[in-house]
mmCIF file as Biopython writes it, N, C-alpha, C and O atoms, coordinates in Angstrom:
data_model
#
loop_
_atom_site.group_PDB
_atom_site.id
_atom_site.type_symbol
_atom_site.label_atom_id
_atom_site.label_alt_id
_atom_site.label_comp_id
_atom_site.label_asym_id
_atom_site.label_entity_id
_atom_site.label_seq_id
_atom_site.pdbx_PDB_ins_code
_atom_site.Cartn_x
_atom_site.Cartn_y
_atom_site.Cartn_z
_atom_site.occupancy
_atom_site.B_iso_or_equiv
_atom_site.auth_seq_id
_atom_site.auth_asym_id
_atom_site.pdbx_PDB_model_num
ATOM 1   N N  . MET A ? 1  ? 71.702 82.618 -26.761 1.0 0.0 1  A 1 
ATOM 2   C CA . MET A ? 1  ? 70.773 83.635 -26.783 1.0 0.0 1  A 1 
ATOM 3   C C  . MET A ? 1  ? 71.243 84.744 -27.674 1.0 0.0 1  A 1 
ATOM 4   O O  . MET A ? 1  ? 72.366 85.084 -28.047 1.0 0.0 1  A 1 
ATOM 5   N N  . LEU A ? 2  ? 69.732 85.319 -27.958 1.0 0.0 2  A 1 
ATOM 6   C CA . LEU A ? 2  ? 69.651 86.256 -28.580 1.0 0.0 2  A 1 
ATOM 7   C C  . LEU A ? 2  ? 70.854 87.697 -28.714 1.0 0.0 2  A 1 
ATOM 8   O O  . LEU A ? 2  ? 71.034 88.065 -27.553 1.0 0.0 2  A 1 
ATOM 9   N N  . THR A ? 3  ? 71.618 88.510 -29.592 1.0 0.0 3  A 1 
ATOM 10  C CA . THR A ? 3  ? 72.436 89.230 -29.622 1.0 0.0 3  A 1 
ATOM 11  C C  . THR A ? 3  ? 72.439 90.152 -30.445 1.0 0.0 3  A 1 
ATOM 12  O O  . THR A ? 3  ? 72.216 89.590 -31.517 1.0 0.0 3  A 1 
ATOM 13  N N  . LEU A ? 4  ? 72.578 91.464 -30.668 1.0 0.0 4  A 1 
ATOM 14  C CA . LEU A ? 4  ? 72.514 92.262 -31.379 1.0 0.0 4  A 1 
ATOM 15  C C  . LEU A ? 4  ? 73.907 92.906 -31.628 1.0 0.0 4  A 1 
ATOM 16  O O  . LEU A ? 4  ? 74.481 93.443 -30.681 1.0 0.0 4  A 1 
ATOM 17  N N  . CYS A ? 5  ? 74.436 92.878 -32.778 1.0 0.0 5  A 1 
ATOM 18  C CA . CYS A ? 5  ? 75.476 93.128 -33.079 1.0 0.0 5  A 1 
ATOM 19  C C  . CYS A ? 5  ? 76.095 94.664 -32.702 1.0 0.0 5  A 1 
ATOM 20  O O  . CYS A ? 5  ? 75.443 95.560 -33.239 1.0 0.0 5  A 1 
ATOM 21  N N  . ALA A ? 6  ? 77.111 95.077 -31.966 1.0 0.0 6  A 1 
ATOM 22  C CA . ALA A ? 6  ? 77.068 96.317 -31.057 1.0 0.0 6  A 1 
ATOM 23  C C  . ALA A ? 6  ? 77.706 97.484 -32.177 1.0 0.0 6  A 1 
ATOM 24  O O  . ALA A ? 6  ? 77.904 98.647 -31.828 1.0 0.0 6  A 1 
ATOM 25  N N  . GLY A ? 7  ? 77.963 97.037 -33.425 1.0 0.0 7  A 1 
ATOM 26  C CA . GLY A ? 7  ? 78.229 97.728 -34.588 1.0 0.0 7  A 1 
ATOM 27  C C  . GLY A ? 7  ? 77.509 98.501 -35.326 1.0 0.0 7  A 1 
ATOM 28  O O  . GLY A ? 7  ? 77.832 99.609 -35.754 1.0 0.0 7  A 1 
ATOM 29  N N  . CYS A ? 8  ? 75.990 97.631 -35.579 1.0 0.0 8  A 1 
ATOM 30  C CA . CYS A ? 8  ? 75.416 97.551 -36.991 1.0 0.0 8  A 1 
ATOM 31  C C  . CYS A ? 8  ? 73.374 97.464 -36.219 1.0 0.0 8  A 1 
ATOM 32  O O  . CYS A ? 8  ? 72.311 97.979 -36.565 1.0 0.0 8  A 1 
ATOM 33  N N  . GLY A ? 9  ? 73.800 96.537 -35.119 1.0 0.0 9  A 1 
ATOM 34  C CA . GLY A ? 9  ? 72.375 96.173 -34.540 1.0 0.0 9  A 1 
ATOM 35  C C  . GLY A ? 9  ? 71.685 94.846 -35.656 1.0 0.0 9  A 1 
ATOM 36  O O  . GLY A ? 9  ? 70.472 94.640 -35.684 1.0 0.0 9  A 1 
ATOM 37  N N  . HIS A ? 10 ? 72.618 94.086 -36.469 1.0 0.0 10 A 1 
ATOM 38  C CA . HIS A ? 10 ? 72.110 92.889 -37.205 1.0 0.0 10 A 1 
ATOM 39  C C  . HIS A ? 10 ? 72.011 91.802 -35.647 1.0 0.0 10 A 1 
ATOM 40  O O  . HIS A ? 10 ? 72.576 91.965 -34.566 1.0 0.0 10 A 1 
ATOM 41  N N  . ARG A ? 11 ? 70.967 90.591 -36.145 1.0 0.0 11 A 1 
ATOM 42  C CA . ARG A ? 11 ? 70.214 90.243 -35.158 1.0 0.0 11 A 1 
ATOM 43  C C  . ARG A ? 11 ? 71.489 88.707 -35.255 1.0 0.0 11 A 1 
ATOM 44  O O  . ARG A ? 11 ? 71.795 88.234 -36.349 1.0 0.0 11 A 1 
ATOM 45  N N  . LEU A ? 12 ? 71.928 88.282 -34.236 1.0 0.0 12 A 1 
ATOM 46  C CA . LEU A ? 12 ? 72.880 86.993 -33.838 1.0 0.0 12 A 1 
ATOM 47  C C  . LEU A ? 12 ? 72.383 86.812 -33.043 1.0 0.0 12 A 1 
ATOM 48  O O  . LEU A ? 12 ? 71.738 87.565 -32.313 1.0 0.0 12 A 1 
ATOM 49  N N  . TRP A ? 13 ? 72.705 85.020 -32.978 1.0 0.0 13 A 1 
ATOM 50  C CA . TRP A ? 13 ? 72.720 84.026 -31.417 1.0 0.0 13 A 1 
ATOM 51  C C  . TRP A ? 13 ? 74.017 83.854 -31.120 1.0 0.0 13 A 1 
ATOM 52  O O  . TRP A ? 13 ? 74.844 83.669 -32.013 1.0 0.0 13 A 1 
ATOM 53  N N  . SER A ? 14 ? 74.430 83.904 -29.486 1.0 0.0 14 A 1 
ATOM 54  C CA . SER A ? 14 ? 75.631 82.973 -29.722 1.0 0.0 14 A 1 
ATOM 55  C C  . SER A ? 14 ? 75.513 81.911 -28.383 1.0 0.0 14 A 1 
ATOM 56  O O  . SER A ? 14 ? 74.483 81.605 -27.782 1.0 0.0 14 A 1 
ATOM 57  N N  . GLU A ? 15 ? 76.198 81.687 -28.253 1.0 0.0 15 A 1 
ATOM 58  C CA . GLU A ? 15 ? 76.427 80.067 -28.083 1.0 0.0 15 A 1 
ATOM 59  C C  . GLU A ? 15 ? 77.767 79.810 -27.312 1.0 0.0 15 A 1 
ATOM 60  O O  . GLU A ? 15 ? 78.805 79.775 -27.973 1.0 0.0 15 A 1 
ATOM 61  N N  . ILE A ? 16 ? 77.807 79.641 -26.054 1.0 0.0 16 A 1 
ATOM 62  C CA . ILE A ? 16 ? 79.193 79.207 -25.411 1.0 0.0 16 A 1 
ATOM 63  C C  . ILE A ? 16 ? 79.465 78.069 -25.951 1.0 0.0 16 A 1 
ATOM 64  O O  . ILE A ? 16 ? 78.642 77.154 -25.979 1.0 0.0 16 A 1 
ATOM 65  N N  . LYS A ? 17 ? 81.078 77.953 -26.622 1.0 0.0 17 A 1 
ATOM 66  C CA . LYS A ? 17 ? 81.643 76.661 -27.443 1.0 0.0 17 A 1 
ATOM 67  C C  . LYS A ? 17 ? 82.560 76.655 -26.424 1.0 0.0 17 A 1 
ATOM 68  O O  . LYS A ? 17 ? 83.062 77.617 -25.842 1.0 0.0 17 A 1 
ATOM 69  N N  . ASN A ? 18 ? 82.776 75.179 -26.224 1.0 0.0 18 A 1 
ATOM 70  C CA . ASN A ? 18 ? 84.167 74.383 -25.786 1.0 0.0 18 A 1 
ATOM 71  C C  . ASN A ? 18 ? 85.133 74.493 -26.809 1.0 0.0 18 A 1 
ATOM 72  O O  . ASN A ? 18 ? 84.987 74.019 -27.936 1.0 0.0 18 A 1 
ATOM 73  N N  . VAL A ? 19 ? 86.616 75.434 -26.219 1.0 0.0 19 A 1 
ATOM 74  C CA . VAL A ? 19 ? 87.982 74.461 -27.262 1.0 0.0 19 A 1 
ATOM 75  C C  . VAL A ? 19 ? 88.700 74.434 -25.984 1.0 0.0 19 A 1 
ATOM 76  O O  . VAL A ? 19 ? 88.907 75.326 -25.161 1.0 0.0 19 A 1 
ATOM 77  N N  . GLY A ? 20 ? 89.083 72.990 -26.019 1.0 0.0 20 A 1 
ATOM 78  C CA . GLY A ? 20 ? 89.945 71.914 -24.761 1.0 0.0 20 A 1 
ATOM 79  C C  . GLY A ? 20 ? 89.289 72.378 -23.509 1.0 0.0 20 A 1 
ATOM 80  O O  . GLY A ? 20 ? 88.102 72.126 -23.302 1.0 0.0 20 A 1 
ATOM 81  N N  . ALA A ? 21 ? 90.138 73.157 -22.531 1.0 0.0 21 A 1 
ATOM 82  C CA . ALA A ? 21 ? 89.807 73.631 -21.469 1.0 0.0 21 A 1 
ATOM 83  C C  . ALA A ? 21 ? 89.272 75.106 -21.684 1.0 0.0 21 A 1 
ATOM 84  O O  . ALA A ? 21 ? 88.671 75.082 -20.611 1.0 0.0 21 A 1 
ATOM 85  N N  . PHE A ? 22 ? 89.105 75.850 -21.971 1.0 0.0 22 A 1 
ATOM 86  C CA . PHE A ? 22 ? 88.562 77.498 -22.340 1.0 0.0 22 A 1 
ATOM 87  C C  . PHE A ? 22 ? 87.053 77.381 -22.799 1.0 0.0 22 A 1 
ATOM 88  O O  . PHE A ? 22 ? 86.544 76.359 -23.258 1.0 0.0 22 A 1 
ATOM 89  N N  . ARG A ? 23 ? 86.405 78.625 -22.598 1.0 0.0 23 A 1 
ATOM 90  C CA . ARG A ? 23 ? 85.097 78.144 -23.135 1.0 0.0 23 A 1 
ATOM 91  C C  . ARG A ? 23 ? 84.955 79.592 -23.839 1.0 0.0 23 A 1 
ATOM 92  O O  . ARG A ? 23 ? 85.648 80.509 -23.399 1.0 0.0 23 A 1 
ATOM 93  N N  . PHE A ? 24 ? 83.876 79.875 -25.166 1.0 0.0 24 A 1 
ATOM 94  C CA . PHE A ? 24 ? 84.346 81.102 -25.867 1.0 0.0 24 A 1 
ATOM 95  C C  . PHE A ? 24 ? 82.392 81.226 -26.104 1.0 0.0 24 A 1 
ATOM 96  O O  . PHE A ? 24 ? 81.549 80.330 -26.066 1.0 0.0 24 A 1 
ATOM 97  N N  . LEU A ? 25 ? 82.243 82.687 -26.335 1.0 0.0 25 A 1 
ATOM 98  C CA . LEU A ? 25 ? 80.930 82.901 -27.370 1.0 0.0 25 A 1 
ATOM 99  C C  . LEU A ? 25 ? 81.181 82.403 -28.689 1.0 0.0 25 A 1 
ATOM 100 O O  . LEU A ? 25 ? 82.310 82.577 -29.148 1.0 0.0 25 A 1 
ATOM 101 N N  . ALA A ? 26 ? 80.176 81.714 -29.487 1.0 0.0 26 A 1 
ATOM 102 C CA . ALA A ? 26 ? 80.363 81.987 -30.977 1.0 0.0 26 A 1 
ATOM 103 C C  . ALA A ? 26 ? 78.971 82.303 -31.310 1.0 0.0 26 A 1 
ATOM 104 O O  . ALA A ? 26 ? 77.957 81.910 -30.733 1.0 0.0 26 A 1 
ATOM 105 N N  . TYR A ? 27 ? 79.085 83.140 -32.417 1.0 0.0 27 A 1 
ATOM 106 C CA . TYR A ? 27 ? 78.065 84.017 -32.897 1.0 0.0 27 A 1 
ATOM 107 C C  . TYR A ? 27 ? 77.177 83.164 -34.314 1.0 0.0 27 A 1 
ATOM 108 O O  . TYR A ? 27 ? 77.897 82.710 -35.203 1.0 0.0 27 A 1 
ATOM 109 N N  . PHE A ? 28 ? 76.235 83.061 -34.393 1.0 0.0 28 A 1 
ATOM 110 C CA . PHE A ? 28 ? 75.611 82.491 -35.740 1.0 0.0 28 A 1 
ATOM 111 C C  . PHE A ? 28 ? 74.423 83.795 -36.075 1.0 0.0 28 A 1 
ATOM 112 O O  . PHE A ? 28 ? 73.816 84.528 -35.294 1.0 0.0 28 A 1 
ATOM 113 N N  . ASP A ? 29 ? 74.408 83.711 -37.491 1.0 0.0 29 A 1 
ATOM 114 C CA . ASP A ? 29 ? 73.273 85.074 -37.473 1.0 0.0 29 A 1 
ATOM 115 C C  . ASP A ? 29 ? 72.392 84.759 -37.546 1.0 0.0 29 A 1 
ATOM 116 O O  . ASP A ? 29 ? 72.345 83.529 -37.523 1.0 0.0 29 A 1 
ATOM 117 N N  . ASP A ? 30 ? 71.057 85.446 -37.681 1.0 0.0 30 A 1 
ATOM 118 C CA . ASP A ? 30 ? 70.354 85.075 -36.757 1.0 0.0 30 A 1 
ATOM 119 C C  . ASP A ? 30 ? 68.809 85.889 -37.623 1.0 0.0 30 A 1 
ATOM 120 O O  . ASP A ? 30 ? 67.614 85.751 -37.364 1.0 0.0 30 A 1 
ATOM 121 N N  . ASP A ? 31 ? 69.489 86.706 -38.663 1.0 0.0 31 A 1 
ATOM 122 C CA . ASP A ? 31 ? 68.183 87.190 -39.877 1.0 0.0 31 A 1 
ATOM 123 C C  . ASP A ? 31 ? 68.447 86.469 -40.679 1.0 0.0 31 A 1 
ATOM 124 O O  . ASP A ? 31 ? 69.432 86.149 -41.344 1.0 0.0 31 A 1 
ATOM 125 N N  . GLU A ? 32 ? 67.026 86.108 -40.525 1.0 0.0 32 A 1 
ATOM 126 C CA . GLU A ? 32 ? 65.780 84.822 -41.550 1.0 0.0 32 A 1 
ATOM 127 C C  . GLU A ? 32 ? 66.026 85.311 -43.438 1.0 0.0 32 A 1 
ATOM 128 O O  . GLU A ? 32 ? 65.705 84.749 -44.485 1.0 0.0 32 A 1 
ATOM 129 N N  . GLY A ? 33 ? 66.566 86.288 -43.202 1.0 0.0 33 A 1 
ATOM 130 C CA . GLY A ? 33 ? 66.609 86.943 -44.782 1.0 0.0 33 A 1 
ATOM 131 C C  . GLY A ? 33 ? 67.911 87.341 -45.007 1.0 0.0 33 A 1 
ATOM 132 O O  . GLY A ? 33 ? 68.072 88.224 -45.849 1.0 0.0 33 A 1 
ATOM 133 N N  . SER A ? 34 ? 68.881 86.886 -44.440 1.0 0.0 34 A 1 
ATOM 134 C CA . SER A ? 34 ? 70.724 86.983 -44.821 1.0 0.0 34 A 1 
ATOM 135 C C  . SER A ? 34 ? 70.944 85.908 -45.193 1.0 0.0 34 A 1 
ATOM 136 O O  . SER A ? 34 ? 70.742 84.981 -44.409 1.0 0.0 34 A 1 
ATOM 137 N N  . ALA A ? 35 ? 71.483 85.615 -46.643 1.0 0.0 35 A 1 
ATOM 138 C CA . ALA A ? 35 ? 72.146 84.800 -47.372 1.0 0.0 35 A 1 
ATOM 139 C C  . ALA A ? 35 ? 72.877 83.738 -45.842 1.0 0.0 35 A 1 
ATOM 140 O O  . ALA A ? 35 ? 72.114 82.778 -45.734 1.0 0.0 35 A 1 
ATOM 141 N N  . THR A ? 36 ? 73.706 83.664 -45.038 1.0 0.0 36 A 1 
ATOM 142 C CA . THR A ? 36 ? 74.264 83.442 -44.280 1.0 0.0 36 A 1 
ATOM 143 C C  . THR A ? 36 ? 73.184 82.790 -42.862 1.0 0.0 36 A 1 
ATOM 144 O O  . THR A ? 36 ? 73.770 82.507 -41.816 1.0 0.0 36 A 1 
ATOM 145 N N  . TYR A ? 37 ? 72.028 82.644 -42.921 1.0 0.0 37 A 1 
ATOM 146 C CA . TYR A ? 37 ? 70.974 82.638 -42.222 1.0 0.0 37 A 1 
ATOM 147 C C  . TYR A ? 37 ? 71.772 81.197 -41.530 1.0 0.0 37 A 1 
ATOM 148 O O  . TYR A ? 37 ? 72.124 80.271 -42.260 1.0 0.0 37 A 1 
ATOM 149 N N  . ALA A ? 38 ? 72.007 81.181 -39.875 1.0 0.0 38 A 1 
ATOM 150 C CA . ALA A ? 38 ? 72.126 80.027 -39.123 1.0 0.0 38 A 1 
ATOM 151 C C  . ALA A ? 38 ? 73.529 79.534 -39.757 1.0 0.0 38 A 1 
ATOM 152 O O  . ALA A ? 38 ? 73.947 78.406 -40.020 1.0 0.0 38 A 1 
ATOM 153 N N  . GLU A ? 39 ? 73.899 80.385 -39.851 1.0 0.0 39 A 1 
ATOM 154 C CA . GLU A ? 39 ? 75.653 79.630 -39.937 1.0 0.0 39 A 1 
ATOM 155 C C  . GLU A ? 39 ? 76.469 80.511 -39.014 1.0 0.0 39 A 1 
ATOM 156 O O  . GLU A ? 39 ? 76.054 81.622 -38.684 1.0 0.0 39 A 1 
ATOM 157 N N  . HIS A ? 40 ? 77.500 80.077 -38.642 1.0 0.0 40 A 1 
ATOM 158 C CA . HIS A ? 40 ? 78.689 80.627 -38.068 1.0 0.0 40 A 1 
ATOM 159 C C  . HIS A ? 40 ? 79.413 81.783 -38.314 1.0 0.0 40 A 1 
ATOM 160 O O  . HIS A ? 40 ? 80.061 81.851 -39.359 1.0 0.0 40 A 1 
ATOM 161 N N  . SER A ? 41 ? 79.412 83.285 -37.028 1.0 0.0 41 A 1 
ATOM 162 C CA . SER A ? 41 ? 79.471 84.226 -37.861 1.0 0.0 41 A 1 
ATOM 163 C C  . SER A ? 41 ? 80.737 84.390 -37.115 1.0 0.0 41 A 1 
ATOM 164 O O  . SER A ? 41 ? 80.628 84.391 -35.889 1.0 0.0 41 A 1 
ATOM 165 N N  . PRO A ? 42 ? 82.077 84.546 -37.694 1.0 0.0 42 A 1 
ATOM 166 C CA . PRO A ? 42 ? 83.016 85.132 -36.887 1.0 0.0 42 A 1 
ATOM 167 C C  . PRO A ? 42 ? 83.177 86.201 -36.846 1.0 0.0 42 A 1 
ATOM 168 O O  . PRO A ? 42 ? 83.739 86.719 -35.881 1.0 0.0 42 A 1 
ATOM 169 N N  . SER A ? 43 ? 82.599 87.105 -38.207 1.0 0.0 43 A 1 
ATOM 170 C CA . SER A ? 43 ? 81.813 88.750 -37.925 1.0 0.0 43 A 1 
ATOM 171 C C  . SER A ? 43 ? 80.609 88.777 -38.557 1.0 0.0 43 A 1 
ATOM 172 O O  . SER A ? 43 ? 79.967 88.004 -39.268 1.0 0.0 43 A 1 
ATOM 173 N N  . CYS A ? 44 ? 80.423 90.271 -37.949 1.0 0.0 44 A 1 
ATOM 174 C CA . CYS A ? 44 ? 79.066 90.143 -38.630 1.0 0.0 44 A 1 
ATOM 175 C C  . CYS A ? 44 ? 78.573 90.144 -39.978 1.0 0.0 44 A 1 
ATOM 176 O O  . CYS A ? 44 ? 79.035 90.763 -40.937 1.0 0.0 44 A 1 
ATOM 177 N N  . PRO A ? 45 ? 77.516 89.329 -39.938 1.0 0.0 45 A 1 
ATOM 178 C CA . PRO A ? 45 ? 77.588 89.241 -41.636 1.0 0.0 45 A 1 
ATOM 179 C C  . PRO A ? 45 ? 77.208 91.045 -42.731 1.0 0.0 45 A 1 
ATOM 180 O O  . PRO A ? 45 ? 77.231 91.410 -43.907 1.0 0.0 45 A 1 
ATOM 181 N N  . SER A ? 46 ? 76.895 91.648 -41.330 1.0 0.0 46 A 1 
ATOM 182 C CA . SER A ? 46 ? 76.365 93.159 -42.361 1.0 0.0 46 A 1 
ATOM 183 C C  . SER A ? 46 ? 77.295 94.315 -42.039 1.0 0.0 46 A 1 
ATOM 184 O O  . SER A ? 46 ? 76.861 95.392 -42.448 1.0 0.0 46 A 1 
ATOM 185 N N  . CYS A ? 47 ? 78.425 94.367 -41.433 1.0 0.0 47 A 1 
ATOM 186 C CA . CYS A ? 47 ? 79.036 95.344 -41.177 1.0 0.0 47 A 1 
ATOM 187 C C  . CYS A ? 47 ? 80.388 95.046 -40.841 1.0 0.0 47 A 1 
ATOM 188 O O  . CYS A ? 47 ? 81.282 95.887 -40.751 1.0 0.0 47 A 1 
ATOM 189 N N  . GLY A ? 48 ? 80.536 93.499 -40.612 1.0 0.0 48 A 1 
ATOM 190 C CA . GLY A ? 48 ? 82.059 92.906 -40.692 1.0 0.0 48 A 1 
ATOM 191 C C  . GLY A ? 48 ? 82.865 93.305 -39.075 1.0 0.0 48 A 1 
ATOM 192 O O  . GLY A ? 48 ? 84.082 93.229 -38.900 1.0 0.0 48 A 1 
ATOM 193 N N  . LEU A ? 49 ? 81.993 93.671 -38.158 1.0 0.0 49 A 1 
ATOM 194 C CA . LEU A ? 49 ? 82.741 93.707 -36.844 1.0 0.0 49 A 1 
ATOM 195 C C  . LEU A ? 49 ? 83.019 92.669 -36.287 1.0 0.0 49 A 1 
ATOM 196 O O  . LEU A ? 49 ? 82.092 91.908 -36.013 1.0 0.0 49 A 1 
ATOM 197 N N  . GLY A ? 50 ? 84.305 92.329 -35.962 1.0 0.0 50 A 1 
ATOM 198 C CA . GLY A ? 50 ? 84.633 91.001 -35.230 1.0 0.0 50 A 1 
ATOM 199 C C  . GLY A ? 50 ? 84.074 90.558 -34.441 1.0 0.0 50 A 1 
ATOM 200 O O  . GLY A ? 50 ? 83.511 91.441 -33.794 1.0 0.0 50 A 1 
ATOM 201 N N  . LEU A ? 51 ? 83.778 89.076 -33.882 1.0 0.0 51 A 1 
ATOM 202 C CA . LEU A ? 51 ? 82.439 88.631 -33.103 1.0 0.0 51 A 1 
ATOM 203 C C  . LEU A ? 51 ? 83.420 87.267 -32.502 1.0 0.0 51 A 1 
ATOM 204 O O  . LEU A ? 51 ? 83.240 86.954 -31.326 1.0 0.0 51 A 1 
ATOM 205 N N  . ASP A ? 52 ? 83.891 86.904 -32.881 1.0 0.0 52 A 1 
ATOM 206 C CA . ASP A ? 52 ? 84.299 85.400 -32.078 1.0 0.0 52 A 1 
ATOM 207 C C  . ASP A ? 52 ? 85.785 86.094 -31.300 1.0 0.0 52 A 1 
ATOM 208 O O  . ASP A ? 52 ? 86.686 85.274 -31.122 1.0 0.0 52 A 1 
ATOM 209 N N  . LYS A ? 53 ? 86.028 87.390 -30.891 1.0 0.0 53 A 1 
ATOM 210 C CA . LYS A ? 53 ? 87.362 87.305 -29.731 1.0 0.0 53 A 1 
ATOM 211 C C  . LYS A ? 53 ? 87.808 86.675 -29.363 1.0 0.0 53 A 1 
ATOM 212 O O  . LYS A ? 53 ? 87.301 86.156 -28.369 1.0 0.0 53 A 1 
ATOM 213 N N  . GLY A ? 54 ? 89.210 86.150 -29.873 1.0 0.0 54 A 1 
ATOM 214 C CA . GLY A ? 54 ? 90.025 85.005 -28.589 1.0 0.0 54 A 1 
ATOM 215 C C  . GLY A ? 54 ? 89.678 83.411 -29.079 1.0 0.0 54 A 1 
ATOM 216 O O  . GLY A ? 54 ? 90.089 82.364 -28.578 1.0 0.0 54 A 1 
ATOM 217 N N  . MET A ? 55 ? 88.869 83.590 -30.114 1.0 0.0 55 A 1 
ATOM 218 C CA . MET A ? 55 ? 89.072 82.232 -30.598 1.0 0.0 55 A 1 
ATOM 219 C C  . MET A ? 55 ? 89.818 81.362 -31.467 1.0 0.0 55 A 1 
ATOM 220 O O  . MET A ? 55 ? 90.058 82.037 -32.468 1.0 0.0 55 A 1 
ATOM 221 N N  . PRO A ? 56 ? 90.200 80.464 -31.573 1.0 0.0 56 A 1 
ATOM 222 C CA . PRO A ? 56 ? 91.181 80.123 -32.360 1.0 0.0 56 A 1 
ATOM 223 C C  . PRO A ? 56 ? 90.670 80.032 -33.469 1.0 0.0 56 A 1 
ATOM 224 O O  . PRO A ? 56 ? 89.635 79.378 -33.331 1.0 0.0 56 A 1 
ATOM 225 N N  . GLY A ? 57 ? 90.847 80.392 -34.754 1.0 0.0 57 A 1 
ATOM 226 C CA . GLY A ? 57 ? 90.439 80.327 -35.763 1.0 0.0 57 A 1 
ATOM 227 C C  . GLY A ? 57 ? 90.330 78.799 -36.279 1.0 0.0 57 A 1 
ATOM 228 O O  . GLY A ? 57 ? 89.174 78.397 -36.405 1.0 0.0 57 A 1 
ATOM 229 N N  . SER A ? 58 ? 91.607 77.671 -36.670 1.0 0.0 58 A 1 
ATOM 230 C CA . SER A ? 58 ? 91.088 76.244 -36.354 1.0 0.0 58 A 1 
ATOM 231 C C  . SER A ? 58 ? 90.390 75.646 -35.598 1.0 0.0 58 A 1 
ATOM 232 O O  . SER A ? 58 ? 89.892 74.542 -35.820 1.0 0.0 58 A 1 
ATOM 233 N N  . GLN A ? 59 ? 90.228 76.517 -34.287 1.0 0.0 59 A 1 
ATOM 234 C CA . GLN A ? 59 ? 89.180 76.014 -33.597 1.0 0.0 59 A 1 
ATOM 235 C C  . GLN A ? 59 ? 87.581 76.158 -33.528 1.0 0.0 59 A 1 
ATOM 236 O O  . GLN A ? 59 ? 86.818 75.644 -32.710 1.0 0.0 59 A 1 
ATOM 237 N N  . ALA A ? 60 ? 87.383 76.718 -34.252 1.0 0.0 60 A 1 
ATOM 238 C CA . ALA A ? 60 ? 86.192 77.531 -34.453 1.0 0.0 60 A 1 
ATOM 239 C C  . ALA A ? 60 ? 85.196 76.617 -34.544 1.0 0.0 60 A 1 
ATOM 240 O O  . ALA A ? 60 ? 85.553 75.489 -34.884 1.0 0.0 60 A 1 
ATOM 241 N N  . PRO A ? 61 ? 83.527 76.878 -34.237 1.0 0.0 61 A 1 
ATOM 242 C CA . PRO A ? 61 ? 82.528 76.022 -34.829 1.0 0.0 61 A 1 
ATOM 243 C C  . PRO A ? 61 ? 82.336 76.108 -35.894 1.0 0.0 61 A 1 
ATOM 244 O O  . PRO A ? 61 ? 81.903 77.177 -36.324 1.0 0.0 61 A 1 
ATOM 245 N N  . GLU A ? 62 ? 82.569 75.051 -36.740 1.0 0.0 62 A 1 
ATOM 246 C CA . GLU A ? 62 ? 82.076 74.560 -38.607 1.0 0.0 62 A 1 
ATOM 247 C C  . GLU A ? 62 ? 80.747 74.338 -38.890 1.0 0.0 62 A 1 
ATOM 248 O O  . GLU A ? 62 ? 80.201 74.213 -39.986 1.0 0.0 62 A 1 
ATOM 249 N N  . GLU A ? 63 ? 80.199 74.295 -37.561 1.0 0.0 63 A 1 
ATOM 250 C CA . GLU A ? 63 ? 78.640 73.857 -38.333 1.0 0.0 63 A 1 
ATOM 251 C C  . GLU A ? 63 ? 77.732 74.514 -36.981 1.0 0.0 63 A 1 
ATOM 252 O O  . GLU A ? 63 ? 78.336 74.883 -35.974 1.0 0.0 63 A 1 
ATOM 253 N N  . HIS A ? 64 ? 76.309 74.606 -37.079 1.0 0.0 64 A 1 
ATOM 254 C CA . HIS A ? 64 ? 75.543 74.787 -35.957 1.0 0.0 64 A 1 
ATOM 255 C C  . HIS A ? 64 ? 74.395 73.786 -36.378 1.0 0.0 64 A 1 
ATOM 256 O O  . HIS A ? 64 ? 73.815 73.858 -37.461 1.0 0.0 64 A 1 
ATOM 257 N N  . PHE A ? 65 ? 74.161 72.946 -35.507 1.0 0.0 65 A 1 
ATOM 258 C CA . PHE A ? 65 ? 72.966 72.176 -35.445 1.0 0.0 65 A 1 
ATOM 259 C C  . PHE A ? 65 ? 71.667 72.054 -35.471 1.0 0.0 65 A 1 
ATOM 260 O O  . PHE A ? 65 ? 70.795 71.607 -36.217 1.0 0.0 65 A 1 
ATOM 261 N N  . SER A ? 66 ? 71.813 72.786 -34.032 1.0 0.0 66 A 1 
ATOM 262 C CA . SER A ? 66 ? 70.139 73.195 -33.353 1.0 0.0 66 A 1 
ATOM 263 C C  . SER A ? 66 ? 70.251 74.515 -32.343 1.0 0.0 66 A 1 
ATOM 264 O O  . SER A ? 66 ? 70.941 74.554 -31.324 1.0 0.0 66 A 1 
ATOM 265 N N  . ARG A ? 67 ? 69.464 75.521 -32.828 1.0 0.0 67 A 1 
ATOM 266 C CA . ARG A ? 67 ? 69.794 77.023 -32.006 1.0 0.0 67 A 1 
ATOM 267 C C  . ARG A ? 67 ? 69.403 76.752 -30.694 1.0 0.0 67 A 1 
ATOM 268 O O  . ARG A ? 67 ? 69.889 77.504 -29.849 1.0 0.0 67 A 1 
ATOM 269 N N  . GLY A ? 68 ? 68.445 75.634 -30.194 1.0 0.0 68 A 1 
ATOM 270 C CA . GLY A ? 68 ? 68.300 75.851 -28.876 1.0 0.0 68 A 1 
ATOM 271 C C  . GLY A ? 68 ? 67.248 77.206 -28.210 1.0 0.0 68 A 1 
ATOM 272 O O  . GLY A ? 68 ? 66.976 78.125 -28.983 1.0 0.0 68 A 1 
ATOM 273 N N  . GLY A ? 69 ? 66.834 77.236 -27.110 1.0 0.0 69 A 1 
ATOM 274 C CA . GLY A ? 69 ? 66.653 78.653 -26.722 1.0 0.0 69 A 1 
ATOM 275 C C  . GLY A ? 69 ? 65.181 78.999 -26.887 1.0 0.0 69 A 1 
ATOM 276 O O  . GLY A ? 69 ? 64.780 80.133 -26.624 1.0 0.0 69 A 1 
#
């Protein structure tokens, strides 16, 4: 789903990811002009605001294959 960063309004999209029995929202850069476009973004590429709250670092999504929606 399309999401805007609460800190600066940077375009992101989020997806529900599973880590064992837990589910978390993972965020991906949706700004086509950005150097990190379509990459998993644990923090906002523009302002650095932490996005993947609660997701363990070693379990965070490594790669995004399809945007969906």
